[in-house]
TITI-293132 format. One record per residue (C-alpha): residue number from 0; z, x, y; residue in three letters. Coordinates in Angstrom, 3 decimals, m for minus. Example, Ala and Ser with C-alpha at 12.3 -4.5 7.8 and 13.67 -1.06 7.14 Angstrom:
REM residues 2
NODE     i         pz         px         py    aa
NODE     0      7.800     12.300     m4.500   ala
NODE     1      7.140     13.670     m1.060   ser
//
This chain:
REM residues 291
NODE     i         pz         px         py    aa
NODE     0     77.983     94.668    113.055   met
NODE     1     78.000     98.410    113.611   met
NODE     2     80.677    100.158    115.606   ser
NODE     3     80.018    100.164    119.316   ser
NODE     4     81.779    103.468    119.982   ser
NODE     5     79.705    105.561    120.000   pro
NODE     6     76.490    103.555    120.219   ser
NODE     7     74.347    103.652    117.098   ile
NODE     8     71.450    104.830    119.249   ser
NODE     9     73.409    107.564    120.992   ser
NODE    10     72.539    111.248    120.557   pro
NODE    11     76.303    111.813    120.241   glu
NODE    12     76.494    109.816    117.003   leu
NODE    13     73.298    111.323    115.577   leu
NODE    14     74.582    114.837    116.307   asp
NODE    15     77.860    113.981    114.591   arg
NODE    16     76.103    112.556    111.531   leu
NODE    17     73.917    115.656    111.244   phe
NODE    18     77.095    117.659    110.564   glu
NODE    19     77.707    115.730    107.333   ile
NODE    20     76.864    117.696    104.205   ser
NODE    21     78.961    115.783    101.656   his
NODE    22     79.569    112.047    101.217   val
NODE    23     82.654    110.807     99.383   ala
NODE    24     81.900    107.357     98.031   leu
NODE    25     84.377    104.683     97.115   asp
NODE    26     83.064    102.745     94.130   met
NODE    27     84.053     99.083     93.706   asp
NODE    28     83.129     97.219     96.868   gly
NODE    29     80.982    100.090     98.147   thr
NODE    30     78.345    100.999     95.543   ile
NODE    31     78.903     97.954     93.314   tyr
NODE    32     81.100     94.883     93.069   lys
NODE    33     82.586     94.181     89.669   gly
NODE    34     79.634     94.581     87.320   gly
NODE    35     76.932     94.162     89.958   thr
NODE    36     75.240     97.200     91.514   leu
NODE    37     74.275     96.679     95.132   phe
NODE    38     70.467     96.853     95.594   pro
NODE    39     70.854     99.540     98.276   cys
NODE    40     72.902    101.962     96.141   thr
NODE    41     70.207    103.807     94.199   leu
NODE    42     67.909    104.171     97.244   pro
NODE    43     70.902    105.469     99.239   phe
NODE    44     71.741    108.113     96.633   leu
NODE    45     68.082    109.133     96.562   lys
NODE    46     68.171    109.488    100.361   gln
NODE    47     71.210    111.759    100.117   leu
NODE    48     69.499    114.015     97.598   arg
NODE    49     66.359    114.202     99.744   glu
NODE    50     68.465    115.150    102.773   leu
NODE    51     70.330    117.806    100.784   gly
NODE    52     73.645    115.957    101.081   ile
NODE    53     75.956    116.180     98.065   ala
NODE    54     78.190    113.297     96.988   tyr
NODE    55     81.321    112.568     95.006   thr
NODE    56     82.567    109.218     93.654   phe
NODE    57     86.209    108.385     94.371   leu
NODE    58     88.108    105.423     93.012   thr
NODE    59     91.647    104.135     93.315   asn
NODE    60     91.125    102.079     90.164   asn
NODE    61     92.916    103.813     87.246   pro
NODE    62     92.020    101.164     84.665   ser
NODE    63     89.167    103.216     83.152   lys
NODE    64     89.142    106.803     81.916   ser
NODE    65     86.871    109.380     83.537   ser
NODE    66     84.504    109.203     80.565   ala
NODE    67     84.369    105.402     80.845   glu
NODE    68     83.608    105.588     84.564   tyr
NODE    69     80.769    108.029     83.968   leu
NODE    70     79.404    105.735     81.244   ala
NODE    71     79.825    102.730     83.581   his
NODE    72     77.869    104.504     86.301   leu
NODE    73     75.243    105.591     83.792   gly
NODE    74     74.807    102.016     82.621   gly
NODE    75     73.957    101.101     86.211   met
NODE    76     71.398    103.874     86.457   gly
NODE    77     73.645    106.342     88.299   ile
NODE    78     73.710    109.722     86.587   gln
NODE    79     76.882    111.602     87.530   ala
NODE    80     78.823    114.557     86.166   thr
NODE    81     82.570    114.957     85.686   ala
NODE    82     82.865    117.124     88.819   asp
NODE    83     81.314    114.283     90.861   gln
NODE    84     84.163    111.919     89.982   leu
NODE    85     87.806    111.774     91.049   his
NODE    86     90.126    108.920     90.079   thr
NODE    87     93.676    107.961     91.037   ser
NODE    88     94.747    108.680     87.450   thr
NODE    89     93.570    112.273     87.870   gln
NODE    90     95.367    112.436     91.219   ala
NODE    91     98.584    111.155     89.613   thr
NODE    92     98.394    113.643     86.750   ile
NODE    93     97.775    116.440     89.244   gly
NODE    94    100.796    115.359     91.286   phe
NODE    95    103.060    115.329     88.229   leu
NODE    96    101.869    118.774     87.145   arg
NODE    97    102.296    120.327     90.578   glu
NODE    98    105.272    118.534     92.111   arg
NODE    99    107.530    117.369     89.262   ile
NODE   100    106.522    119.462     86.230   pro
NODE   101    109.743    118.532     84.408   asn
NODE   102    108.300    115.044     83.810   val
NODE   103    107.036    114.986     80.230   lys
NODE   104    107.892    111.467     79.067   arg
NODE   105    106.683    108.448     81.041   ile
NODE   106    106.970    104.690     80.881   phe
NODE   107    103.652    103.493     82.264   ala
NODE   108    102.227    100.120     83.251   leu
NODE   109     98.511    100.536     82.723   gly
NODE   110     95.505     99.766     80.592   thr
NODE   111     94.913    101.454     77.240   ala
NODE   112     92.337    103.700     78.933   ser
NODE   113     94.797    104.855     81.586   met
NODE   114     97.507    105.454     79.017   leu
NODE   115     95.143    107.451     76.802   ser
NODE   116     94.263    109.717     79.736   gln
NODE   117     97.942    110.503     80.290   phe
NODE   118     98.382    111.078     76.562   arg
NODE   119     95.343    113.354     76.413   asp
NODE   120     96.856    115.409     79.241   asp
NODE   121     99.996    116.037     77.223   gly
NODE   122    102.372    113.308     78.395   phe
NODE   123    104.488    111.353     75.926   glu
NODE   124    104.500    107.583     76.425   leu
NODE   125    107.831    105.881     75.871   thr
NODE   126    108.190    102.440     74.321   thr
NODE   127    109.702     99.173     75.493   asp
NODE   128    113.127    100.167     74.183   asp
NODE   129    116.329    100.746     76.199   pro
NODE   130    117.130    103.818     74.066   thr
NODE   131    113.700    105.437     74.630   asp
NODE   132    114.366    106.862     78.086   ala
NODE   133    111.439    108.216     80.147   pro
NODE   134    111.503    110.962     82.758   asp
NODE   135    109.558    108.735     85.198   ala
NODE   136    107.975    105.297     85.618   val
NODE   137    104.262    105.131     86.444   ile
NODE   138    102.782    101.878     87.765   ala
NODE   139     99.011    101.419     87.738   gly
NODE   140     96.408     98.677     87.898   phe
NODE   141     97.473     97.054     84.636   asp
NODE   142     95.159     94.260     83.501   met
NODE   143     97.139     94.073     80.246   thr
NODE   144    100.447     93.466     82.033   leu
NODE   145    103.178     91.676     80.067   thr
NODE   146    106.453     90.270     81.294   tyr
NODE   147    108.528     92.349     78.878   ala
NODE   148    106.995     95.637     80.063   arg
NODE   149    107.478     94.711     83.735   val
NODE   150    111.134     94.039     82.965   cys
NODE   151    111.474     97.384     81.178   arg
NODE   152    109.833     99.217     84.092   ala
NODE   153    112.253     97.483     86.478   ala
NODE   154    115.178     98.537     84.278   trp
NODE   155    114.258    102.219     84.413   trp
NODE   156    113.573    102.022     88.148   ile
NODE   157    117.061    100.531     88.594   lys
NODE   158    118.454    103.484     86.626   gln
NODE   159    117.048    105.848     89.249   gly
NODE   160    114.041    107.205     87.371   lys
NODE   161    111.229    108.534     89.600   pro
NODE   162    108.913    105.630     90.461   phe
NODE   163    105.273    106.597     91.046   ile
NODE   164    102.316    104.354     91.850   ala
NODE   165     98.758    105.397     91.062   thr
NODE   166     97.308    103.545     94.077   asn
NODE   167     98.327    101.175     96.904   pro
NODE   168     95.592     98.514     96.522   asp
NODE   169     96.853     94.923     96.457   phe
NODE   170     93.695     93.463     94.908   val
NODE   171     90.631     94.881     93.159   cys
NODE   172     87.195     93.694     94.358   pro
NODE   173     85.382     91.446     91.897   thr
NODE   174     82.208     89.387     91.651   asp
NODE   175     84.013     86.845     89.469   gln
NODE   176     85.807     83.634     90.523   ala
NODE   177     89.296     85.113     90.373   thr
NODE   178     91.750     87.398     92.179   val
NODE   179     92.413     90.714     90.441   leu
NODE   180     96.025     91.594     91.237   val
NODE   181     96.162     95.375     91.665   asp
NODE   182     98.801     98.102     91.601   cys
NODE   183    100.135     97.510     95.115   gly
NODE   184    100.962     93.895     94.300   ala
NODE   185    102.582     94.888     90.993   ile
NODE   186    104.709     97.442     92.840   cys
NODE   187    105.680     94.803     95.421   ala
NODE   188    107.013     92.662     92.575   met
NODE   189    108.976     95.612     91.182   leu
NODE   190    110.333     96.462     94.621   glu
NODE   191    111.619     92.902     95.073   lys
NODE   192    113.269     93.020     91.657   ala
NODE   193    114.853     96.464     92.016   thr
NODE   194    115.287     97.078     95.726   gly
NODE   195    113.210    100.269     95.392   arg
NODE   196    109.707    100.949     96.627   ala
NODE   197    107.671    103.630     94.825   pro
NODE   198    108.830    107.151     95.625   asp
NODE   199    105.205    108.284     95.793   val
NODE   200    101.930    106.373     96.065   val
NODE   201     98.896    108.382     94.941   leu
NODE   202     95.187    107.732     95.391   gly
NODE   203     93.671    106.772     98.711   lys
NODE   204     94.864    107.017    101.505   pro
NODE   205     96.544    110.228    100.282   asp
NODE   206     94.333    112.892    101.912   pro
NODE   207     94.701    115.136     98.866   ala
NODE   208     91.763    113.312     97.241   met
NODE   209     89.464    114.503    100.041   leu
NODE   210     91.080    117.895    100.461   lys
NODE   211     90.102    118.650     96.875   gly
NODE   212     86.446    118.220     97.859   ile
NODE   213     86.947    120.460    100.902   val
NODE   214     88.350    123.253     98.745   val
NODE   215     85.917    122.823     95.833   arg
NODE   216     82.814    122.956     98.025   his
NODE   217     84.046    125.253    100.787   gly
NODE   218     83.619    122.630    103.514   leu
NODE   219     85.204    121.758    106.821   arg
NODE   220     86.697    118.235    106.934   pro
NODE   221     84.176    117.302    109.645   ala
NODE   222     81.369    117.899    107.135   gln
NODE   223     82.621    115.053    104.896   ile
NODE   224     81.940    111.347    105.385   ala
NODE   225     84.329    109.058    103.522   met
NODE   226     82.562    105.761    102.852   val
NODE   227     84.492    102.744    101.636   gly
NODE   228     85.239     99.049    102.050   asp
NODE   229     88.943     99.176    102.952   arg
NODE   230     90.561    100.193    106.208   ile
NODE   231     94.033    100.776    104.739   tyr
NODE   232     92.850    103.145    101.991   thr
NODE   233     89.367    104.610    102.538   asp
NODE   234     89.353    104.766    106.324   ile
NODE   235     93.012    105.746    106.668   leu
NODE   236     92.432    108.618    104.232   met
NODE   237     89.412    109.777    106.235   ala
NODE   238     91.522    109.828    109.383   arg
NODE   239     94.391    111.682    107.695   arg
NODE   240     91.983    114.249    106.250   ala
NODE   241     90.076    114.577    109.571   arg
NODE   242     86.865    113.423    107.910   ala
NODE   243     84.304    110.932    109.277   phe
NODE   244     85.260    107.401    108.202   gly
NODE   245     82.480    104.909    107.446   val
NODE   246     83.376    101.294    106.629   leu
NODE   247     80.870     99.153    104.723   val
NODE   248     81.262     95.377    104.896   leu
NODE   249     80.282     94.783    101.260   thr
NODE   250     83.803     94.648     99.835   gly
NODE   251     87.265     93.708    101.057   glu
NODE   252     87.259     94.387    104.806   ala
NODE   253     85.580     92.043    107.273   thr
NODE   254     84.480     92.434    110.872   gln
NODE   255     87.655     90.547    111.844   asp
NODE   256     89.702     93.286    110.131   asp
NODE   257     87.801     95.892    112.132   val
NODE   258     88.467     94.026    115.380   asp
NODE   259     92.195     93.945    114.595   leu
NODE   260     92.453     97.567    113.412   ala
NODE   261     94.730     99.800    115.465   ile
NODE   262     92.746    102.855    114.365   glu
NODE   263     89.202    101.621    113.609   pro
NODE   264     86.608    103.457    111.519   pro
NODE   265     84.301    106.016    113.112   asn
NODE   266     81.391    103.820    112.040   leu
NODE   267     81.013    100.286    110.668   val
NODE   268     77.824     99.284    108.836   val
NODE   269     76.845     96.208    106.822   pro
NODE   270     76.045     98.313    103.734   ser
NODE   271     75.039    101.759    102.482   leu
NODE   272     71.450    101.008    103.462   ala
NODE   273     72.221    101.160    107.178   glu
NODE   274     74.313    104.306    106.787   phe
NODE   275     71.470    105.984    104.910   gly
NODE   276     69.053    105.061    107.682   asp
NODE   277     71.381    106.582    110.280   leu
NODE   278     71.704    109.809    108.289   leu
NODE   279     67.913    110.042    108.061   ser
NODE   280     67.608    109.375    111.801   arg
NODE   281     70.137    112.137    112.510   ser
NODE   282     67.959    114.648    110.658   his
NODE   283     64.833    113.401    112.410   gln
NODE   284     66.659    113.654    115.753   his
NODE   285     67.648    117.270    115.063   lys
NODE   286     64.088    118.151    113.981   ala
NODE   287     62.730    116.656    117.217   thr
NODE   288     65.133    118.746    119.308   leu
NODE   289     63.970    121.897    117.556   arg
NODE   290     60.316    121.242    118.430   cys
//
């Protein structure tokens, strides 16, 4: 189930893995699924610390605030700090600040947690009222979605307001017997209704999420491994950022998806456990060469 190019036993792959000094970890589908932590996650994080490899958690899911994500991780036994977390909500806020700073008032489709994060960062949230005009429409993973608010978002999009999506995911991984319709699917509905696709889609695969880690830690892109469960977000971002892309088969993507991929991952593993073992082997391999 691992990628055959290069071979998992090849010195070439072990040399490449030894370069990695920072691991960017997708969350849902990679370290847990829904509310269930994968058994390999805590041992994997322990391995990283023992190898001296730092890590950051990345998520395209804007439904929780940063504080809620840290509490969620803590409840699973993962102690993380604010600088070890980057969400698509943070990426969207950063984009608005840097690229269209005139946007102050937004009409947003999102959970209460997402909306509160925008409010806390100084944005004014407009109401479902045709006289309460926003500067832009923000579409997120809205698990509180109502028909009236979708219609209002479509109205403002039709009026030419900037249309920004927090992430491109069509579904959110879950361990429950349901399909969680995500931001990409909501935006597809709005596009059909208005004839307009989002002007900008933030989150993965936008390479800015990884470039922030490069700048913050003074790294080269080759020193970062992006680990995730989706080819069209996690792995595509790794490729765009020139990082090492690792696909785990614990979430959305399957081996069939890998076989059909035009640009496959650098490495495919069943779970984090196998990736951790390969990282350890790469360090053992380098130590043997030094003897």
